[in-house]
C-alpha positions as CSV (number, residue, x, y, z in Angstrom):
1,X,5.4,-39.6,26.0
2,X,6.2,-41.0,22.6
3,X,2.9,-39.7,21.2
4,X,3.8,-36.2,22.3
5,X,7.2,-36.5,20.6
6,X,5.6,-37.7,17.4
7,X,2.9,-35.0,17.6
8,X,5.5,-32.3,18.1
9,X,7.6,-33.7,15.2
10,X,4.6,-33.7,12.9
11,X,3.8,-30.2,13.9
12,X,7.4,-29.1,13.3
13,X,7.3,-30.8,9.9
14,X,4.0,-29.1,9.0
15,X,5.3,-25.7,10.1
16,X,8.5,-26.2,8.0
17,X,6.5,-27.2,5.0
18,X,4.1,-24.2,5.4
19,X,7.1,-21.9,5.7
20,X,8.7,-23.5,2.6
21,X,5.5,-23.1,0.6
22,X,5.2,-19.5,1.7
23,X,8.8,-18.6,0.9
24,X,8.6,-20.3,-2.5
25,X,5.3,-18.9,-3.4
26,X,5.5,-16.9,-6.6
27,X,2.9,-14.3,-7.5
28,X,2.5,-11.3,-9.7
29,X,0.5,-8.2,-9.3
30,X,-1.5,-6.2,-11.8
31,X,-3.7,-3.2,-11.6
32,X,-7.4,-3.6,-11.1
33,X,-9.6,-3.3,-14.2
34,X,-13.4,-3.1,-14.6
35,X,-13.3,-6.8,-15.6
36,X,-12.2,-7.6,-12.0
37,X,-15.2,-6.0,-10.4
38,X,-17.2,-9.2,-9.6
39,X,-14.0,-11.1,-8.6
40,X,-13.1,-8.3,-6.1
41,X,-16.6,-8.1,-4.8
42,X,-17.0,-11.8,-4.2
43,X,-13.5,-12.1,-2.7
44,X,-14.2,-9.3,-0.3
45,X,-17.6,-10.7,0.5
46,X,-16.0,-14.1,1.3
47,X,-13.5,-12.4,3.6
48,X,-15.7,-10.0,5.5
49,X,-19.3,-11.4,5.5
50,X,-18.8,-13.1,8.9
51,X,-17.6,-9.9,10.5
52,X,-20.3,-7.7,8.8
53,X,-23.0,-10.1,10.1
54,X,-21.4,-10.2,13.6
55,X,-21.6,-6.4,13.8
56,X,-24.6,-5.4,11.8
57,X,-26.8,-8.5,11.4
58,X,-27.8,-10.4,8.3
59,X,-25.9,-9.6,5.1
60,X,-27.9,-7.2,3.0
61,X,-26.7,-7.8,-0.6
62,X,-28.3,-4.6,-2.0
63,X,-26.7,-2.4,0.7
64,X,-23.3,-4.1,0.3
65,X,-23.4,-3.7,-3.4
66,X,-24.0,0.1,-3.0
67,X,-21.1,0.3,-0.5
68,X,-18.9,-1.6,-2.9
69,X,-19.5,0.8,-5.7
70,X,-18.3,3.6,-3.3
71,X,-15.3,1.4,-2.4
72,X,-14.3,0.9,-6.1
73,X,-14.9,4.6,-6.9
74,X,-12.6,5.6,-4.0
75,X,-9.9,2.9,-4.1
76,X,-10.1,1.3,-7.5
77,X,-6.9,3.0,-8.6
78,X,-5.1,1.5,-5.6
79,X,-6.2,-2.1,-6.0
80,X,-3.8,-4.7,-7.0
81,X,-4.9,-8.1,-8.3
82,X,-2.8,-11.0,-6.9
83,X,-2.1,-13.6,-9.5
84,X,-0.6,-17.1,-9.4
85,X,0.3,-17.9,-13.0
86,X,-2.9,-17.0,-14.8
87,X,-5.3,-17.4,-11.9
88,X,-6.6,-14.5,-9.8
89,X,-6.2,-15.5,-6.2
90,X,-6.9,-12.3,-4.3
91,X,-6.5,-8.6,-4.1
92,X,-5.2,-5.8,-1.9
93,X,-5.0,-2.1,-1.8
94,X,-2.7,0.3,-0.1
95,X,-3.8,4.0,0.1
96,X,-1.1,6.7,0.0
97,X,-2.0,9.2,2.7
98,X,-1.6,13.0,2.3
99,X,1.3,13.0,4.8
100,X,3.2,10.5,2.8
101,X,2.4,7.5,5.0
102,X,0.1,4.7,3.9
103,X,-2.8,2.6,5.0
104,X,-3.4,-1.1,4.1
105,X,-7.1,-1.3,3.3
106,X,-7.6,-5.0,2.4
107,X,-5.6,-8.1,1.8
108,X,-8.1,-10.7,0.6
109,X,-7.3,-14.2,-0.7
110,X,-9.8,-16.6,-2.2
111,X,-10.8,-19.4,0.1
112,X,-9.0,-22.2,-1.8
113,X,-5.7,-20.4,-1.3
114,X,-6.2,-19.4,2.3
115,X,-4.2,-21.1,5.1
116,X,-1.0,-21.3,3.0
117,X,0.7,-18.2,4.3
118,X,0.0,-16.3,1.1
119,X,-1.7,-13.4,2.8
120,X,1.2,-13.2,5.3
121,X,3.8,-13.1,2.4
122,X,1.8,-10.4,0.6
123,X,1.7,-8.4,3.8
124,X,5.4,-8.8,4.4
125,X,6.1,-7.7,0.8
126,X,3.9,-4.6,1.3
127,X,5.7,-3.8,4.6
128,X,9.1,-4.1,2.8
129,X,7.9,-1.9,-0.1
130,X,6.7,0.8,2.3
131,X,9.3,0.4,5.1
132,X,10.3,4.1,5.2
133,X,6.7,5.1,5.9
134,X,4.3,4.7,8.8
135,X,1.9,2.0,7.8
136,X,-1.6,1.9,9.2
137,X,-4.3,-0.7,9.1
138,X,-7.6,-1.6,10.7
139,X,-9.3,-4.8,11.2
140,X,-12.6,-6.1,12.6
141,X,-12.5,-6.7,16.3
142,X,-13.6,-10.3,15.8
143,X,-10.8,-11.0,13.4
144,X,-8.0,-13.1,15.1
145,X,-5.3,-11.5,12.9
146,X,-4.0,-9.2,15.7
147,X,-1.3,-11.8,16.8
148,X,0.2,-11.7,13.3
149,X,0.2,-7.9,13.2
150,X,1.8,-7.6,16.6
151,X,4.4,-10.2,15.7
152,X,5.3,-8.0,12.7
153,X,5.7,-4.9,14.9
154,X,2.3,-3.2,14.6
155,X,1.1,-1.3,17.7
156,X,-2.5,-0.6,18.7
157,X,-3.3,3.1,18.4
158,X,-7.1,3.3,18.4
159,X,-10.2,1.3,19.3
160,X,-13.3,2.2,17.2
161,X,-16.8,0.8,17.5
162,X,-16.2,-2.2,15.1
163,X,-12.4,-2.0,14.4
164,X,-9.0,-1.7,15.9
165,X,-6.5,0.5,14.3
166,X,-2.7,-0.2,14.4
167,X,0.5,1.3,13.1
168,X,3.9,0.1,12.2
169,X,6.3,3.0,12.5
170,X,8.7,3.5,9.7
171,X,12.1,1.9,10.2
172,X,13.9,5.1,9.2
173,X,11.8,7.3,11.5
174,X,12.3,5.0,14.5
175,X,16.1,5.2,14.2
176,X,16.1,8.9,14.8
């Protein structure tokens, strides 16, 4: 019984420390530049390689590079580089849709900064910035992130062959 109490206390302490770290985490954003190309590619590769291989087999570097060129051509103007002091630690992009809503395309954090709640903080900041819009996102079916999205109020709206699509309805629209 005592072990359980200590275990729970340690977990509570760890949870408190993680929450404190997340709340105190300071970052800046800057626009993507051509100098960020390889950083964004490798960060995205680190984040998605496991899911790409689960769905389509072995990672094909040449094919992925070609698709990445298309990604940059399409979304480069929307990419924000996440900085802690002078260090690039990740990127995200939010696409403004024709109807005025938006879609979160990626939130990718480099491995050494993962597990600290940074991605969650970035996501919450994005949600706050766009709270008067419907916010869409998709994620690979194998990605365990659904619990976080549901906890933040997202609802499942579509199942696609490799992804799930969710929406968080605008706060202003849901009050009507």
